[in-house]
MMTF fields as JSON, N, C-alpha, C and O atoms, coordinates in Angstrom:
{
  "mmtfVersion": "1.0.0",
  "mmtfProducer": "UNKNOWN",
  "numBonds": 307,
  "numAtoms": 308,
  "numGroups": 77,
  "numChains": 1,
  "numModels": 1,
  "chainsPerModel": [1],
  "groupsPerChain": [77],
  "chainIdList": ["A"],
  "bondAtomList": [4, 2, 8, 6, 12, 10, 16, 14, 20, 18, 24, 22, 28, 26, 32, 30, 36, 34, 40, 38, 44, 42, 48, 46, 52, 50, 56, 54, 60, 58, 64, 62, 68, 66, 72, 70, 76, 74, 80, 78, 84, 82, 88, 86, 92, 90, 96, 94, 100, 98, 104, 102, 108, 106, 112, 110, 116, 114, 120, 118, 124, 122, 128, 126, 132, 130, 136, 134, 140, 138, 144, 142, 148, 146, 152, 150, 156, 154, 160, 158, 164, 162, 168, 166, 172, 170, 176, 174, 180, 178, 184, 182, 188, 186, 192, 190, 196, 194, 200, 198, 204, 202, 208, 206, 212, 210, 216, 214, 220, 218, 224, 222, 228, 226, 232, 230, 236, 234, 240, 238, 244, 242, 248, 246, 252, 250, 256, 254, 260, 258, 264, 262, 268, 266, 272, 270, 276, 274, 280, 278, 284, 282, 288, 286, 292, 290, 296, 294, 300, 298, 304, 302],
  "bondOrderList": [1, 1, 1, 1, 1, 1, 1, 1, 1, 1, 1, 1, 1, 1, 1, 1, 1, 1, 1, 1, 1, 1, 1, 1, 1, 1, 1, 1, 1, 1, 1, 1, 1, 1, 1, 1, 1, 1, 1, 1, 1, 1, 1, 1, 1, 1, 1, 1, 1, 1, 1, 1, 1, 1, 1, 1, 1, 1, 1, 1, 1, 1, 1, 1, 1, 1, 1, 1, 1, 1, 1, 1, 1, 1, 1, 1],
  "groupList": [{"groupName": "MET", "atomNameList": ["N", "CA", "C", "O"], "elementList": ["N", "C", "C", "O"], "formalChargeList": [0, 0, 0, 0], "bondAtomList": [1, 0, 2, 1, 3, 2], "bondOrderList": [1, 1, 2], "singleLetterCode": "M", "chemCompType": "L-PEPTIDE LINKING"}, {"groupName": "ALA", "atomNameList": ["N", "CA", "C", "O"], "elementList": ["N", "C", "C", "O"], "formalChargeList": [0, 0, 0, 0], "bondAtomList": [1, 0, 2, 1, 3, 2], "bondOrderList": [1, 1, 2], "singleLetterCode": "A", "chemCompType": "L-PEPTIDE LINKING"}, {"groupName": "ASP", "atomNameList": ["N", "CA", "C", "O"], "elementList": ["N", "C", "C", "O"], "formalChargeList": [0, 0, 0, 0], "bondAtomList": [1, 0, 2, 1, 3, 2], "bondOrderList": [1, 1, 2], "singleLetterCode": "D", "chemCompType": "L-PEPTIDE LINKING"}, {"groupName": "SER", "atomNameList": ["N", "CA", "C", "O"], "elementList": ["N", "C", "C", "O"], "formalChargeList": [0, 0, 0, 0], "bondAtomList": [1, 0, 2, 1, 3, 2], "bondOrderList": [1, 1, 2], "singleLetterCode": "S", "chemCompType": "L-PEPTIDE LINKING"}, {"groupName": "ASN", "atomNameList": ["N", "CA", "C", "O"], "elementList": ["N", "C", "C", "O"], "formalChargeList": [0, 0, 0, 0], "bondAtomList": [1, 0, 2, 1, 3, 2], "bondOrderList": [1, 1, 2], "singleLetterCode": "N", "chemCompType": "L-PEPTIDE LINKING"}, {"groupName": "ILE", "atomNameList": ["N", "CA", "C", "O"], "elementList": ["N", "C", "C", "O"], "formalChargeList": [0, 0, 0, 0], "bondAtomList": [1, 0, 2, 1, 3, 2], "bondOrderList": [1, 1, 2], "singleLetterCode": "I", "chemCompType": "L-PEPTIDE LINKING"}, {"groupName": "PHE", "atomNameList": ["N", "CA", "C", "O"], "elementList": ["N", "C", "C", "O"], "formalChargeList": [0, 0, 0, 0], "bondAtomList": [1, 0, 2, 1, 3, 2], "bondOrderList": [1, 1, 2], "singleLetterCode": "F", "chemCompType": "L-PEPTIDE LINKING"}, {"groupName": "GLY", "atomNameList": ["N", "CA", "C", "O"], "elementList": ["N", "C", "C", "O"], "formalChargeList": [0, 0, 0, 0], "bondAtomList": [1, 0, 2, 1, 3, 2], "bondOrderList": [1, 1, 2], "singleLetterCode": "G", "chemCompType": "PEPTIDE LINKING"}, {"groupName": "ARG", "atomNameList": ["N", "CA", "C", "O"], "elementList": ["N", "C", "C", "O"], "formalChargeList": [0, 0, 0, 0], "bondAtomList": [1, 0, 2, 1, 3, 2], "bondOrderList": [1, 1, 2], "singleLetterCode": "R", "chemCompType": "L-PEPTIDE LINKING"}, {"groupName": "GLU", "atomNameList": ["N", "CA", "C", "O"], "elementList": ["N", "C", "C", "O"], "formalChargeList": [0, 0, 0, 0], "bondAtomList": [1, 0, 2, 1, 3, 2], "bondOrderList": [1, 1, 2], "singleLetterCode": "E", "chemCompType": "L-PEPTIDE LINKING"}, {"groupName": "VAL", "atomNameList": ["N", "CA", "C", "O"], "elementList": ["N", "C", "C", "O"], "formalChargeList": [0, 0, 0, 0], "bondAtomList": [1, 0, 2, 1, 3, 2], "bondOrderList": [1, 1, 2], "singleLetterCode": "V", "chemCompType": "L-PEPTIDE LINKING"}, {"groupName": "LYS", "atomNameList": ["N", "CA", "C", "O"], "elementList": ["N", "C", "C", "O"], "formalChargeList": [0, 0, 0, 0], "bondAtomList": [1, 0, 2, 1, 3, 2], "bondOrderList": [1, 1, 2], "singleLetterCode": "K", "chemCompType": "L-PEPTIDE LINKING"}, {"groupName": "LEU", "atomNameList": ["N", "CA", "C", "O"], "elementList": ["N", "C", "C", "O"], "formalChargeList": [0, 0, 0, 0], "bondAtomList": [1, 0, 2, 1, 3, 2], "bondOrderList": [1, 1, 2], "singleLetterCode": "L", "chemCompType": "L-PEPTIDE LINKING"}, {"groupName": "TYR", "atomNameList": ["N", "CA", "C", "O"], "elementList": ["N", "C", "C", "O"], "formalChargeList": [0, 0, 0, 0], "bondAtomList": [1, 0, 2, 1, 3, 2], "bondOrderList": [1, 1, 2], "singleLetterCode": "Y", "chemCompType": "L-PEPTIDE LINKING"}, {"groupName": "HIS", "atomNameList": ["N", "CA", "C", "O"], "elementList": ["N", "C", "C", "O"], "formalChargeList": [0, 0, 0, 0], "bondAtomList": [1, 0, 2, 1, 3, 2], "bondOrderList": [1, 1, 2], "singleLetterCode": "H", "chemCompType": "L-PEPTIDE LINKING"}, {"groupName": "GLN", "atomNameList": ["N", "CA", "C", "O"], "elementList": ["N", "C", "C", "O"], "formalChargeList": [0, 0, 0, 0], "bondAtomList": [1, 0, 2, 1, 3, 2], "bondOrderList": [1, 1, 2], "singleLetterCode": "Q", "chemCompType": "L-PEPTIDE LINKING"}],
  "groupTypeList": [0, 1, 2, 3, 4, 5, 6, 2, 1, 3, 7, 8, 8, 3, 5, 7, 9, 7, 2, 10, 11, 9, 12, 8, 10, 11, 5, 2, 10, 3, 13, 14, 12, 11, 12, 14, 1, 12, 11, 12, 12, 8, 4, 11, 11, 0, 3, 2, 1, 5, 9, 9, 1, 12, 2, 14, 13, 6, 9, 14, 10, 10, 4, 9, 15, 15, 1, 0, 9, 7, 9, 15, 1, 7, 11, 12, 6],
  "groupIdList": [1, 2, 3, 4, 5, 6, 7, 8, 9, 10, 11, 12, 13, 14, 15, 16, 17, 18, 19, 20, 21, 22, 23, 24, 25, 26, 27, 28, 29, 30, 31, 32, 33, 34, 35, 36, 37, 38, 39, 40, 41, 42, 43, 44, 45, 46, 47, 48, 49, 50, 51, 52, 53, 54, 55, 56, 57, 58, 59, 60, 61, 62, 63, 64, 65, 66, 67, 68, 69, 70, 71, 72, 73, 74, 75, 76, 77],
  "secStructList": [7, 7, 7, 6, 6, 7, 5, 7, 6, 6, 1, 1, 5, 7, 7, 7, 6, 6, 7, 7, 7, 7, 7, 7, 7, 7, 7, 7, 2, 2, 2, 2, 2, 2, 2, 2, 2, 2, 2, 2, 2, 6, 6, 7, 7, 2, 2, 2, 2, 2, 2, 2, 2, 2, 2, 2, 0, 0, 0, 0, 0, 2, 2, 2, 2, 2, 2, 2, 2, 2, 2, 2, 2, 2, 2, 2, 7],
  "xCoordList": [62.552, 63.484, 63.764, 63.555, 64.269, 64.613, 65.861, 66.619, 66.04, 67.18, 68.447, 68.544, 69.422, 70.645, 71.606, 72.655, 71.291, 72.089, 71.622, 72.016, 70.795, 70.287, 71.215, 71.441, 71.797, 72.658, 72.189, 71.538, 72.52, 72.086, 73.192, 74.154, 73.039, 73.96, 75.338, 76.27, 75.519, 76.913, 77.555, 78.681, 76.897, 77.441, 77.248, 77.71, 76.521, 76.25, 74.951, 74.093, 74.85, 73.665, 72.453, 72.472, 71.427, 70.192, 69.375, 69.108, 68.974, 68.142, 66.76, 66.505, 65.825, 64.472, 63.595, 64.032, 62.376, 61.402, 61.178, 61.038, 61.149, 60.979, 62.318, 62.317, 63.433, 64.733, 64.893, 64.303, 65.678, 65.854, 67.283, 68.22, 67.455, 68.757, 68.83, 67.981, 69.787, 69.942, 70.503, 71.444, 69.963, 70.368, 70.416, 69.488, 71.528, 71.592, 71.508, 72.212, 70.605, 70.487, 70.33, 69.961, 70.64, 70.38, 69.114, 69.003, 68.135, 66.902, 66.667, 67.211, 65.879, 65.5, 64.746, 64.034, 64.898, 64.276, 62.74, 62.114, 62.147, 60.715, 60.23, 59.176, 61.03, 60.648, 60.748, 59.895, 61.77, 62.01, 60.82, 60.323, 60.335, 59.197, 57.925, 57.096, 57.765, 56.58, 56.607, 55.583, 57.818, 57.919, 57.771, 57.211, 58.226, 58.079, 56.549, 56.056, 55.881, 54.454, 53.769, 52.937, 54.132, 53.487, 53.797, 52.935, 55.002, 55.337, 54.485, 54.069, 54.257, 53.47, 52.005, 51.354, 51.511, 50.017, 49.695, 48.584, 50.615, 50.358, 50.915, 50.81, 51.493, 52.14, 53.049, 52.889, 54.007, 54.934, 56.369, 56.63, 57.269, 58.69, 59.01, 58.284, 60.098, 60.425, 60.699, 60.24, 61.384, 61.616, 60.307, 60.194, 59.376, 58.019, 57.298, 56.64, 57.422, 56.825, 57.519, 56.845, 58.818, 59.574, 59.117, 58.847, 59.049, 58.655, 57.224, 56.995, 56.289, 54.944, 54.944, 54.233, 55.703, 55.775, 56.315, 55.769, 57.418, 57.941, 57.112, 57.058, 56.449, 55.386, 54.372, 54.085, 53.796, 52.793, 53.334, 52.621, 54.549, 55.18, 55.333, 54.935, 55.873, 56.097, 54.791, 54.679, 53.816, 52.525, 51.73, 51.088, 51.734, 50.826, 51.58, 51.278, 52.507, 53.158, 53.94, 53.726, 54.8, 55.503, 54.685, 54.946, 53.7, 52.726, 51.966, 51.794, 51.541, 50.837, 51.721, 51.283, 52.938, 53.942, 54.2, 54.283, 54.328, 54.559, 53.353, 53.522, 52.153, 50.937, 50.816, 50.382, 51.196, 51.138, 52.196, 51.96, 53.38, 54.394, 53.936, 54.139, 53.301, 52.716, 51.69, 51.668, 50.826, 49.752, 50.502, 50.116, 51.52, 52.208, 52.947, 53.015, 53.509, 54.187, 53.141, 53.396, 51.964, 50.901, 50.451, 50.052, 50.528, 50.088, 51.043, 50.691, 52.253, 53.229, 53.048, 53.555, 52.354, 52.176, 50.777, 50.506],
  "yCoordList": [82.149, 82.063, 83.428, 84.462, 83.366, 84.613, 85.232, 84.564, 86.524, 87.23, 86.672, 86.591, 86.285, 85.652, 86.721, 86.324, 87.97, 89.064, 89.406, 90.451, 88.589, 88.848, 88.183, 86.979, 88.925, 88.371, 88.647, 89.661, 87.751, 88.068, 88.936, 89.351, 89.19, 90.107, 89.622, 90.418, 88.319, 87.732, 87.717, 87.238, 88.208, 88.236, 87.017, 86.957, 86.007, 84.789, 85.012, 85.812, 84.258, 84.368, 83.798, 82.699, 84.638, 84.241, 83.3, 83.555, 82.175, 81.232, 81.292, 81.038, 81.635, 81.818, 80.695, 79.832, 80.708, 79.727, 79.843, 80.947, 78.744, 78.794, 78.636, 78.337, 78.841, 78.59, 77.087, 76.271, 76.716, 75.318, 74.899, 75.618, 73.729, 73.177, 71.803, 70.991, 71.458, 70.141, 69.197, 69.566, 68.007, 67.134, 65.652, 65.204, 64.984, 63.58, 62.664, 62.832, 61.706, 60.82, 59.406, 59.213, 58.406, 57.001, 56.579, 56.774, 56.0, 55.519, 54.066, 53.506, 53.49, 52.097, 51.951, 52.867, 50.868, 50.594, 50.732, 51.195, 50.302, 50.395, 51.765, 52.045, 52.713, 54.124, 54.676, 55.442, 54.275, 54.715, 54.3, 55.097, 53.007, 52.557, 53.293, 53.523, 53.691, 54.449, 55.822, 56.325, 56.467, 57.809, 57.737, 58.66, 56.736, 56.567, 56.385, 56.922, 55.639, 55.464, 56.81, 57.168, 57.573, 58.937, 59.823, 60.582, 59.745, 60.532, 60.132, 60.989, 58.892, 58.408, 58.794, 59.289, 58.548, 58.764, 60.276, 60.653, 61.123, 62.599, 63.265, 64.483, 62.516, 63.046, 64.232, 65.344, 63.93, 65.011, 64.512, 63.344, 65.482, 65.148, 64.474, 64.646, 63.736, 63.016, 64.056, 63.845, 65.117, 66.068, 66.632, 66.877, 66.807, 67.332, 66.286, 66.636, 65.029, 63.957, 63.821, 63.573, 63.974, 63.956, 65.069, 64.858, 66.323, 67.483, 67.288, 67.63, 66.738, 66.512, 65.493, 65.698, 64.43, 63.47, 64.037, 63.81, 64.803, 65.423, 66.489, 66.617, 67.278, 68.224, 67.511, 67.901, 66.401, 65.634, 65.031, 65.003, 64.566, 64.008, 65.088, 64.859, 66.207, 67.248, 67.822, 68.185, 67.948, 68.595, 67.603, 68.035, 66.375, 65.466, 64.588, 64.652, 63.805, 62.827, 63.56, 63.223, 64.51, 65.135, 65.948, 65.974, 66.603, 67.382, 66.448, 66.74, 65.348, 64.35, 63.814, 63.64, 63.566, 63.023, 64.044, 63.697, 65.325, 66.344, 66.566, 66.817, 66.484, 66.576, 65.44, 65.646, 64.294, 63.096, 63.206, 62.798, 63.762, 63.987, 65.021, 64.919, 66.048, 67.13, 66.559, 66.93, 65.637, 65.091, 64.195, 64.205, 63.455, 62.604, 63.433, 63.038, 64.567, 65.515, 66.029, 66.164, 66.323, 66.916, 65.963, 66.341, 64.644, 63.592, 63.395, 62.826, 63.862, 63.712, 64.714, 64.489, 65.762, 66.747, 66.873, 67.701],
  "zCoordList": [140.646, 141.752, 142.293, 141.658, 143.555, 144.231, 143.581, 142.877, 143.843, 143.275, 143.92, 145.145, 143.084, 143.581, 144.269, 144.775, 144.295, 144.873, 146.237, 146.756, 146.873, 148.235, 149.18, 149.057, 150.165, 151.096, 152.556, 152.81, 153.503, 154.885, 155.586, 154.94, 156.871, 157.537, 157.623, 157.739, 157.571, 157.645, 156.222, 156.084, 155.205, 153.91, 153.036, 151.896, 153.625, 152.895, 152.106, 152.479, 150.987, 150.215, 151.015, 151.57, 151.015, 151.715, 150.866, 149.692, 151.506, 150.755, 151.257, 152.434, 150.362, 150.718, 150.235, 149.474, 150.673, 150.258, 148.739, 148.213, 148.07, 146.623, 145.847, 144.654, 146.537, 145.959, 145.69, 146.399, 144.68, 144.371, 144.633, 144.287, 145.249, 145.515, 145.002, 145.368, 144.169, 143.6, 144.655, 145.358, 144.788, 145.778, 145.14, 144.465, 145.411, 144.937, 146.192, 147.188, 146.054, 147.194, 146.609, 145.45, 147.503, 147.222, 147.92, 149.13, 147.209, 147.863, 147.563, 146.611, 148.361, 148.146, 146.79, 146.38, 146.145, 144.891, 144.93, 143.977, 146.095, 146.27, 146.228, 145.656, 146.869, 146.8, 145.34, 144.891, 144.66, 143.291, 142.441, 141.646, 142.605, 141.838, 142.137, 141.257, 143.489, 143.873, 143.282, 142.821, 143.288, 142.686, 141.145, 140.553, 140.529, 139.128, 138.764, 137.771, 139.587, 139.355, 139.469, 138.635, 140.535, 140.728, 139.542, 139.099, 139.02, 137.838, 136.595, 135.815, 136.447, 135.283, 135.455, 134.535, 136.671, 136.898, 136.89, 136.516, 137.283, 137.315, 136.078, 135.937, 135.197, 133.947, 134.278, 133.776, 135.148, 135.615, 135.377, 135.09, 135.518, 135.47, 136.882, 137.861, 136.895, 138.098, 139.192, 140.314, 138.958, 139.986, 140.611, 141.812, 139.729, 140.18, 141.043, 142.023, 140.683, 141.418, 142.785, 143.784, 142.846, 144.072, 145.035, 146.218, 144.406, 145.154, 145.775, 146.935, 144.98, 145.407, 146.561, 147.544, 146.47, 147.55, 148.792, 149.872, 148.68, 149.879, 150.472, 151.695, 149.65, 150.202, 151.034, 152.166, 150.436, 151.181, 152.493, 153.497, 152.489, 153.617, 154.692, 155.834, 154.379, 155.428, 155.835, 157.006, 155.045, 155.433, 156.283, 157.241, 156.008, 156.708, 157.705, 158.896, 157.295, 158.138, 159.298, 160.462, 159.008, 160.029, 161.003, 162.206, 160.457, 161.292, 162.268, 163.451, 161.714, 162.556, 163.68, 164.817, 163.333, 164.305, 165.407, 166.585, 165.001, 165.949, 166.837, 168.03, 166.31, 167.082, 168.111, 169.245, 167.697, 168.6, 169.682, 170.819, 169.343, 170.419, 171.364, 172.574, 170.804, 171.74, 172.716, 173.889, 172.217, 173.046, 174.101, 175.27, 173.722, 174.724, 175.735, 176.899, 175.354, 176.339, 177.263, 178.46, 176.76, 177.653, 178.7, 179.801, 178.315, 179.26, 180.39, 181.424, 180.202, 181.245, 182.425, 183.524, 182.177, 183.172, 183.676, 184.546]
}
């Protein structure tokens, strides 16, 4: 993890890539079962399975949606 003594210009702690933040969320049971299956299939901890799923989501799904939105915006002009 990054050095915890790094602060930005406003005096707040700077959060960099690779830092970890604990987050509690409520998810649908079907998502929990899918994440649990991923955990078992990849022989990982649940937190690692969730991180892998989120990485995939942001790398593929979000980027594809942004690309499609860009194409749609290009068609307007």
